[in-house]
A tleap script that builds the chain and sets N, CA, C and O, in Angstrom:
source leaprc.protein.ff14SB
mol = sequence {
  NARG VAL LEU ALA PRO PHE LEU ARG LYS VAL
  LYS GLU THR TYR PRO ALA LYS THR ILE TRP
  CYS TYR THR GLY TYR VAL LEU GLU LYS ASP
  LEU LEU PRO GLU ASP GLY ARG LYS HIE CYS
  GLU ALA THR GLY GLU MET LEU LYS TYR ILE
  ASP ILE LEU VAL ASP GLY PRO PHE ILE GLU
  GLU GLN LYS ASN ILE SER LEU LYS PHE ARG
  GLY SER GLU ASN GLN ARG ILE LEU LYS LEU
  LYS GLU ILE LEU CLEU
}
set mol.1.N position { -5.507 21.738 2.857 }
set mol.1.CA position { -5.322 23.380 2.944 }
set mol.1.C position { -6.818 24.464 2.847 }
set mol.1.O position { -6.915 25.618 3.264 }
set mol.2.N position { -7.634 23.811 2.309 }
set mol.2.CA position { -8.521 24.067 1.921 }
set mol.2.C position { -9.574 23.441 3.041 }
set mol.2.O position { -10.463 24.229 3.363 }
set mol.3.N position { -9.597 22.502 3.503 }
set mol.3.CA position { -10.569 21.524 4.711 }
set mol.3.C position { -10.529 21.938 5.951 }
set mol.3.O position { -11.423 22.102 6.782 }
set mol.4.N position { -8.888 22.156 6.002 }
set mol.4.CA position { -8.674 23.537 7.381 }
set mol.4.C position { -9.908 24.404 8.335 }
set mol.4.O position { -10.079 24.391 9.554 }
set mol.5.N position { -10.560 25.037 7.404 }
set mol.5.CA position { -10.795 26.047 7.654 }
set mol.5.C position { -12.079 25.496 7.349 }
set mol.5.O position { -12.461 26.659 7.220 }
set mol.6.N position { -12.870 24.981 7.167 }
set mol.6.CA position { -13.673 23.739 7.239 }
set mol.6.C position { -14.428 22.886 8.594 }
set mol.6.O position { -15.497 23.107 9.164 }
set mol.7.N position { -13.479 21.935 8.800 }
set mol.7.CA position { -13.298 21.635 10.219 }
set mol.7.C position { -13.351 22.264 11.286 }
set mol.7.O position { -14.092 22.220 12.269 }
set mol.8.N position { -12.074 23.139 10.852 }
set mol.8.CA position { -12.581 24.171 12.384 }
set mol.8.C position { -14.367 24.640 12.347 }
set mol.8.O position { -14.901 24.109 13.321 }
set mol.9.N position { -14.992 25.139 11.844 }
set mol.9.CA position { -16.060 25.745 11.633 }
set mol.9.C position { -16.866 24.171 12.063 }
set mol.9.O position { -17.585 24.340 13.048 }
set mol.10.N position { -16.886 23.144 11.695 }
set mol.10.CA position { -17.444 22.465 11.951 }
set mol.10.C position { -17.236 22.115 13.505 }
set mol.10.O position { -18.116 22.267 14.352 }
set mol.11.N position { -16.049 21.665 13.737 }
set mol.11.CA position { -16.445 22.107 15.447 }
set mol.11.C position { -16.707 23.163 16.057 }
set mol.11.O position { -16.688 23.055 17.283 }
set mol.12.N position { -16.930 24.079 15.675 }
set mol.12.CA position { -16.894 25.463 16.823 }
set mol.12.C position { -18.839 24.660 16.696 }
set mol.12.O position { -19.624 24.223 17.538 }
set mol.13.N position { -18.867 24.774 15.690 }
set mol.13.CA position { -20.419 24.950 15.434 }
set mol.13.C position { -21.407 23.978 16.054 }
set mol.13.O position { -22.562 24.207 16.411 }
set mol.14.N position { -20.579 22.624 16.121 }
set mol.14.CA position { -20.787 21.048 16.693 }
set mol.14.C position { -20.317 20.417 17.411 }
set mol.14.O position { -20.562 19.217 17.287 }
set mol.15.N position { -19.454 20.816 18.477 }
set mol.15.CA position { -18.592 19.855 19.283 }
set mol.15.C position { -18.681 18.884 19.387 }
set mol.15.O position { -17.758 18.081 19.519 }
set mol.16.N position { -20.478 18.539 19.342 }
set mol.16.CA position { -20.772 16.832 19.794 }
set mol.16.C position { -19.745 15.968 18.883 }
set mol.16.O position { -18.798 15.307 19.307 }
set mol.17.N position { -20.173 16.134 17.458 }
set mol.17.CA position { -20.235 15.897 16.788 }
set mol.17.C position { -18.760 14.777 16.545 }
set mol.17.O position { -17.711 15.421 16.521 }
set mol.18.N position { -18.634 13.690 16.422 }
set mol.18.CA position { -16.994 12.704 15.993 }
set mol.18.C position { -16.916 13.256 14.210 }
set mol.18.O position { -17.701 13.080 13.278 }
set mol.19.N position { -15.744 13.891 14.295 }
set mol.19.CA position { -15.447 13.533 12.709 }
set mol.19.C position { -14.524 12.837 12.157 }
set mol.19.O position { -13.397 13.318 12.269 }
set mol.20.N position { -14.628 11.731 11.521 }
set mol.20.CA position { -13.789 11.050 10.853 }
set mol.20.C position { -13.033 10.673 9.404 }
set mol.20.O position { -13.842 10.261 8.573 }
set mol.21.N position { -12.066 10.713 9.075 }
set mol.21.CA position { -11.027 11.453 7.533 }
set mol.21.C position { -10.272 9.539 7.286 }
set mol.21.O position { -9.495 8.722 7.780 }
set mol.22.N position { -11.181 9.751 6.223 }
set mol.22.CA position { -10.023 8.241 5.589 }
set mol.22.C position { -9.359 9.053 4.769 }
set mol.22.O position { -9.735 10.135 4.316 }
set mol.23.N position { -8.205 8.403 4.570 }
set mol.23.CA position { -6.576 8.627 4.192 }
set mol.23.C position { -6.163 7.258 3.369 }
set mol.23.O position { -6.413 6.080 3.625 }
set mol.24.N position { -5.609 7.722 2.541 }
set mol.24.CA position { -4.098 6.621 1.607 }
set mol.24.C position { -3.063 6.477 2.246 }
set mol.24.O position { -2.097 5.718 2.156 }
set mol.25.N position { -3.538 7.792 3.326 }
set mol.25.CA position { -1.836 8.246 3.778 }
set mol.25.C position { -1.244 7.613 5.436 }
set mol.25.O position { -1.651 8.080 6.499 }
set mol.26.N position { -0.652 6.954 5.372 }
set mol.26.CA position { 0.284 6.432 6.737 }
set mol.26.C position { 0.290 7.758 7.813 }
set mol.26.O position { 0.867 8.807 7.527 }
set mol.27.N position { -0.384 7.564 8.993 }
set mol.27.CA position { -0.695 8.836 9.826 }
set mol.27.C position { 1.343 9.360 10.229 }
set mol.27.O position { 1.807 10.489 10.070 }
set mol.28.N position { 1.956 8.379 10.634 }
set mol.28.CA position { 3.252 8.012 11.360 }
set mol.28.C position { 4.932 8.192 9.911 }
set mol.28.O position { 6.120 8.340 10.197 }
set mol.29.N position { 4.350 8.103 8.617 }
set mol.29.CA position { 4.724 7.539 7.891 }
set mol.29.C position { 4.754 9.013 6.698 }
set mol.29.O position { 5.745 9.719 6.510 }
set mol.30.N position { 3.470 9.176 6.063 }
set mol.30.CA position { 3.355 10.354 5.694 }
set mol.30.C position { 2.393 11.331 5.904 }
set mol.30.O position { 1.541 11.563 5.047 }
set mol.31.N position { 2.468 12.235 7.502 }
set mol.31.CA position { 1.406 12.982 8.113 }
set mol.31.C position { 2.161 13.778 8.395 }
set mol.31.O position { 2.316 14.887 7.883 }
set mol.32.N position { 2.947 13.098 9.598 }
set mol.32.CA position { 3.182 13.475 10.845 }
set mol.32.C position { 4.500 14.618 10.747 }
set mol.32.O position { 4.730 15.791 11.041 }
set mol.33.N position { 5.053 13.664 10.250 }
set mol.33.CA position { 6.924 14.074 9.828 }
set mol.33.C position { 6.716 15.419 8.724 }
set mol.33.O position { 5.937 15.507 7.775 }
set mol.34.N position { 7.624 16.315 9.189 }
set mol.34.CA position { 7.545 17.925 8.116 }
set mol.34.C position { 8.278 17.896 6.755 }
set mol.34.O position { 8.370 18.804 5.929 }
set mol.35.N position { 9.036 15.995 6.693 }
set mol.35.CA position { 9.369 15.537 5.530 }
set mol.35.C position { 8.346 14.719 4.877 }
set mol.35.O position { 8.384 14.467 3.673 }
set mol.36.N position { 7.543 14.356 5.573 }
set mol.36.CA position { 6.521 13.528 4.968 }
set mol.36.C position { 5.515 13.636 3.402 }
set mol.36.O position { 5.030 14.581 2.781 }
set mol.37.N position { 5.528 12.662 3.273 }
set mol.37.CA position { 4.575 13.107 1.558 }
set mol.37.C position { 3.381 13.845 1.785 }
set mol.37.O position { 3.051 14.563 0.842 }
set mol.38.N position { 2.748 13.856 2.648 }
set mol.38.CA position { 1.777 14.345 2.455 }
set mol.38.C position { 1.980 15.633 3.733 }
set mol.38.O position { 0.831 15.818 4.134 }
set mol.39.N position { 2.416 16.065 4.094 }
set mol.39.CA position { 2.875 16.976 5.293 }
set mol.39.C position { 2.689 18.763 4.716 }
set mol.39.O position { 3.507 19.426 4.078 }
set mol.40.N position { 1.646 19.073 5.099 }
set mol.40.CA position { 2.572 20.437 5.162 }
set mol.40.C position { 1.418 21.501 5.705 }
set mol.40.O position { 0.700 20.975 6.555 }
set mol.41.N position { 1.186 22.443 5.500 }
set mol.41.CA position { 0.791 23.940 6.749 }
set mol.41.C position { 0.015 23.782 8.018 }
set mol.41.O position { 0.123 23.987 9.227 }
set mol.42.N position { -1.172 23.118 6.762 }
set mol.42.CA position { -2.015 22.679 7.589 }
set mol.42.C position { -2.239 21.514 7.818 }
set mol.42.O position { -3.420 21.191 7.691 }
set mol.43.N position { -1.112 20.266 8.298 }
set mol.43.CA position { -1.109 18.910 8.245 }
set mol.43.C position { -1.900 19.058 9.471 }
set mol.43.O position { -2.978 18.465 9.515 }
set mol.44.N position { -1.444 19.909 10.679 }
set mol.44.CA position { -1.156 19.753 12.332 }
set mol.44.C position { -3.156 20.089 12.958 }
set mol.44.O position { -3.858 19.561 13.821 }
set mol.45.N position { -3.398 21.297 11.867 }
set mol.45.CA position { -4.749 21.641 11.950 }
set mol.45.C position { -5.607 20.883 12.246 }
set mol.45.O position { -6.089 20.646 13.354 }
set mol.46.N position { -5.975 20.213 10.657 }
set mol.46.CA position { -6.238 19.309 10.711 }
set mol.46.C position { -6.517 18.469 11.344 }
set mol.46.O position { -7.667 18.412 11.779 }
set mol.47.N position { -5.730 17.641 11.599 }
set mol.47.CA position { -5.375 16.416 12.778 }
set mol.47.C position { -5.905 16.967 13.905 }
set mol.47.O position { -6.983 16.501 14.275 }
set mol.48.N position { -5.424 17.826 14.529 }
set mol.48.CA position { -6.531 18.763 15.790 }
set mol.48.C position { -8.227 18.971 15.857 }
set mol.48.O position { -8.941 19.332 16.793 }
set mol.49.N position { -8.627 18.503 14.152 }
set mol.49.CA position { -10.109 18.635 14.303 }
set mol.49.C position { -10.308 17.267 14.234 }
set mol.49.O position { -11.537 17.209 14.219 }
set mol.50.N position { -9.859 16.008 14.177 }
set mol.50.CA position { -10.349 14.997 13.356 }
set mol.50.C position { -9.987 14.139 14.847 }
set mol.50.O position { -9.008 14.122 15.593 }
set mol.51.N position { -11.326 13.453 14.843 }
set mol.51.CA position { -11.948 12.457 15.992 }
set mol.51.C position { -11.229 11.307 15.438 }
set mol.51.O position { -10.357 10.982 16.244 }
set mol.52.N position { -11.225 10.355 14.131 }
set mol.52.CA position { -11.199 9.286 14.127 }
set mol.52.C position { -10.354 9.456 12.490 }
set mol.52.O position { -10.942 9.899 11.504 }
set mol.53.N position { -9.022 9.044 12.480 }
set mol.53.CA position { -8.696 8.575 11.489 }
set mol.53.C position { -8.503 7.234 11.086 }
set mol.53.O position { -7.765 6.488 11.730 }
set mol.54.N position { -9.159 6.836 9.985 }
set mol.54.CA position { -8.381 5.471 8.769 }
set mol.54.C position { -7.538 6.076 7.816 }
set mol.54.O position { -7.788 7.010 7.053 }
set mol.55.N position { -6.385 5.344 7.979 }
set mol.55.CA position { -5.186 5.229 7.482 }
set mol.55.C position { -4.556 3.881 7.091 }
set mol.55.O position { -4.582 2.789 7.659 }
set mol.56.N position { -4.017 4.267 6.017 }
set mol.56.CA position { -4.042 3.414 4.832 }
set mol.56.C position { -3.985 3.229 3.761 }
set mol.56.O position { -4.856 4.010 3.380 }
set mol.57.N position { -3.549 2.688 2.740 }
set mol.57.CA position { -4.210 2.623 1.114 }
set mol.57.C position { -4.829 0.831 1.260 }
set mol.57.O position { -4.413 -0.204 1.782 }
set mol.58.N position { -6.314 1.352 0.273 }
set mol.58.CA position { -6.736 0.086 0.151 }
set mol.58.C position { -5.926 -0.811 -0.314 }
set mol.58.O position { -5.610 -0.381 -1.423 }
set mol.59.N position { -5.402 -1.790 -0.140 }
set mol.59.CA position { -4.673 -3.072 -0.578 }
set mol.59.C position { -6.174 -4.060 -1.053 }
set mol.59.O position { -6.878 -4.800 -0.366 }
set mol.60.N position { -6.235 -3.774 -2.143 }
set mol.60.CA position { -7.000 -5.229 -3.072 }
set mol.60.C position { -7.113 -6.454 -2.393 }
set mol.60.O position { -8.102 -6.860 -1.783 }
set mol.61.N position { -5.689 -7.189 -2.589 }
set mol.61.CA position { -5.232 -8.743 -1.866 }
set mol.61.C position { -5.052 -8.560 -0.204 }
set mol.61.O position { -4.246 -9.293 0.369 }
set mol.62.N position { -5.803 -7.589 0.536 }
set mol.62.CA position { -6.154 -7.443 1.959 }
set mol.62.C position { -7.476 -6.744 1.574 }
set mol.62.O position { -7.781 -5.587 1.865 }
set mol.63.N position { -8.245 -7.673 0.840 }
set mol.63.CA position { -9.694 -6.764 0.850 }
set mol.63.C position { -10.399 -7.892 2.321 }
set mol.63.O position { -10.202 -9.106 2.269 }
set mol.64.N position { -11.106 -7.323 3.395 }
set mol.64.CA position { -11.958 -7.501 4.353 }
set mol.64.C position { -13.632 -6.882 4.401 }
set mol.64.O position { -13.733 -5.765 4.907 }
set mol.65.N position { -14.918 -7.534 3.913 }
set mol.65.CA position { -15.744 -7.386 4.088 }
set mol.65.C position { -16.316 -7.230 5.281 }
set mol.65.O position { -17.180 -6.375 5.474 }
set mol.66.N position { -15.927 -7.971 6.111 }
set mol.66.CA position { -16.161 -8.137 7.410 }
set mol.66.C position { -15.608 -6.968 8.284 }
set mol.66.O position { -15.909 -6.633 9.430 }
set mol.67.N position { -15.042 -6.640 7.726 }
set mol.67.CA position { -14.372 -5.237 9.001 }
set mol.67.C position { -15.016 -4.050 8.957 }
set mol.67.O position { -15.147 -3.602 7.818 }
set mol.68.N position { -15.503 -3.336 9.923 }
set mol.68.CA position { -16.029 -2.199 9.682 }
set mol.68.C position { -15.354 -1.267 10.066 }
set mol.68.O position { -14.553 -1.051 10.975 }
set mol.69.N position { -16.043 -0.434 8.766 }
set mol.69.CA position { -15.287 1.174 9.048 }
set mol.69.C position { -14.052 0.972 7.887 }
set mol.69.O position { -13.372 1.995 7.808 }
set mol.70.N position { -13.639 -0.042 7.033 }
set mol.70.CA position { -12.584 0.112 6.511 }
set mol.70.C position { -12.297 -1.505 5.728 }
set mol.70.O position { -12.324 -2.662 6.146 }
set mol.71.N position { -12.005 -0.822 4.311 }
set mol.71.CA position { -11.822 -2.156 3.579 }
set mol.71.C position { -10.792 -3.425 3.110 }
set mol.71.O position { -10.997 -4.327 2.297 }
set mol.72.N position { -9.551 -3.117 3.986 }
set mol.72.CA position { -8.375 -3.953 3.696 }
set mol.72.C position { -7.771 -4.132 5.336 }
set mol.72.O position { -7.731 -3.109 6.020 }
set mol.73.N position { -7.507 -4.880 5.681 }
set mol.73.CA position { -6.807 -5.590 6.433 }
set mol.73.C position { -5.624 -4.683 6.868 }
set mol.73.O position { -5.186 -5.110 7.936 }
set mol.74.N position { -4.928 -3.563 6.426 }
set mol.74.CA position { -3.747 -3.243 6.274 }
set mol.74.C position { -4.571 -1.978 7.511 }
set mol.74.O position { -4.579 -1.858 8.737 }
set mol.75.N position { -5.229 -1.167 6.252 }
set mol.75.CA position { -5.772 -0.301 7.093 }
set mol.75.C position { -6.065 -0.105 8.210 }
set mol.75.O position { -7.032 -0.825 8.458 }
set mol.76.N position { -5.565 0.925 9.739 }
set mol.76.CA position { -6.144 0.799 10.654 }
set mol.76.C position { -6.929 1.955 11.270 }
set mol.76.O position { -6.772 2.796 10.384 }
set mol.77.N position { -7.622 2.509 12.146 }
set mol.77.CA position { -9.010 2.776 12.519 }
set mol.77.C position { -8.043 4.501 13.871 }
set mol.77.O position { -7.792 3.901 14.916 }
set mol.78.N position { -7.841 5.162 13.953 }
set mol.78.CA position { -7.170 5.663 14.617 }
set mol.78.C position { -8.191 6.708 15.411 }
set mol.78.O position { -8.855 7.636 14.949 }
set mol.79.N position { -8.100 6.324 16.474 }
set mol.79.CA position { -8.308 7.492 17.616 }
set mol.79.C position { -7.918 8.800 17.870 }
set mol.79.O position { -8.059 9.027 19.071 }
set mol.80.N position { -7.436 9.877 17.188 }
set mol.80.CA position { -6.271 11.144 17.475 }
set mol.80.C position { -6.627 11.565 18.759 }
set mol.80.O position { -5.570 11.970 19.243 }
set mol.81.N position { -7.439 11.689 19.513 }
set mol.81.CA position { -6.873 12.185 20.742 }
set mol.81.C position { -6.750 11.671 21.787 }
set mol.81.O position { -6.848 12.062 22.950 }
set mol.82.N position { -6.441 10.407 21.141 }
set mol.82.CA position { -5.272 9.514 22.050 }
set mol.82.C position { -4.548 9.016 21.972 }
set mol.82.O position { -4.016 8.075 22.560 }
set mol.83.N position { -4.340 9.784 20.929 }
set mol.83.CA position { -2.414 9.076 19.926 }
set mol.83.C position { -1.533 10.787 19.794 }
set mol.83.O position { -0.363 10.978 19.466 }
set mol.84.N position { -2.846 12.083 20.274 }
set mol.84.CA position { -1.799 12.729 19.788 }
set mol.84.C position { -2.447 13.875 20.783 }
set mol.84.O position { -3.305 14.726 20.551 }
set mol.85.N position { -1.664 13.551 22.047 }
set mol.85.CA position { -1.603 15.019 22.926 }
set mol.85.C position { -1.798 16.211 22.809 }
set mol.85.O position { -1.618 16.963 23.767 }
savepdb mol mol.pdb
quit
């Protein structure tokens, strides 16, 4: 809730900047559905300003230090502008 206005301001001030967000939650399961574990009234607005979302929890057993921008095999790098039209 607190981040939505901040993300809006950053995007308005620096429209060419790419905003990344790391979350331990899964987009389709926890964030998008209205009954998702971490969905709230600000979720849609926040996702609108995020360009790249790295989702999924870090799992020690799937740790892979050769991955770029993520720590474990289960985590995904999602280009939200392509997913959320």
